[in-house]
N, C-alpha and C positions, 0 to 999 in steps of 0.2 A: 504494500500500500504506500503510495507516494503522498507526502504532505506538502501543502503550500500555505503561505500566509495570505490573509485577506487584509488589504489596507485601503484606507479611504482618505482623500485629501481634506485638509483643513487650512484655511488661510491664517497666516501669521501676521502680527502687527507690522512687520517690516515689509509686507507685500509678497513675501515668498510663500511657498506651500510646505506644510508639514504633513507627512504621510503617517497616519495613525493606524496601528495594528488593531483590527476589529475582530479577528477570528482566524479560523483555519479552514482549509478545504482538503478533502481526502479523495483519492481516486477510488472508484468502486469496481468490484470484480466484474460486474455486468455492464460496465461502461458508465460514463458520466462522473459526477462528483457529489460528495456529501459536504454541505457547508455547515460549519458550527460558528455562530456569532457570539463573541464575548461582550460586545457592545454593538449598537446599531449605528449605521452611518447617518450623518446629517445631510439634509438636502442643501444644495447651493442656492444662490439668489434666484435662480430660475425654477427652483423646485426639483431639479434633477439630483439623483443620488448616484455617485460614482464609486465603484469598488474595483480594485485591481488585485489580481491573483499573482503572487510572486513566489519564487523559490525562497526557502528559509535562509536566514543569515547563518554564516558559519558560527562556531562556538565563541569566537572572539567578538561577535556583534558587529563586525565591519563587512560591508559588501566588498567583494573582490573587485579590484580595479582591472579592467580589461584594456590591454595595450592595443593601440591601433595596429592594423595589419602591417603597415610599413615598418613599424618599430619591431614587431615580432620577426619579420624577415631579416632585418639588420642584425638581430642577435644571433642568427644562424651563420653569419658571414665570418670569415677568417679574420681575426683581429690583428694579425701580424702585418706590419708595413714593410713592403719589399725594398726599402732603401736604407 
């Protein structure tokens, strides 16, 4: 069974967005997902409710930073300078 986080946006005073963890989603054996809400998402100014399903954070609580493709390719190059 695979577990995902359910997060919902909340506006911050500085104008940025805070993503609040509101629950979990689990894959079902027969397909689809089971959703478990620890809190309910709040509607935005237009009355819409937004929920995003994401992979859980690693144990250290930090999302892994993904390097751009070009940077990954450079790390595979030979670091020796020929002169």
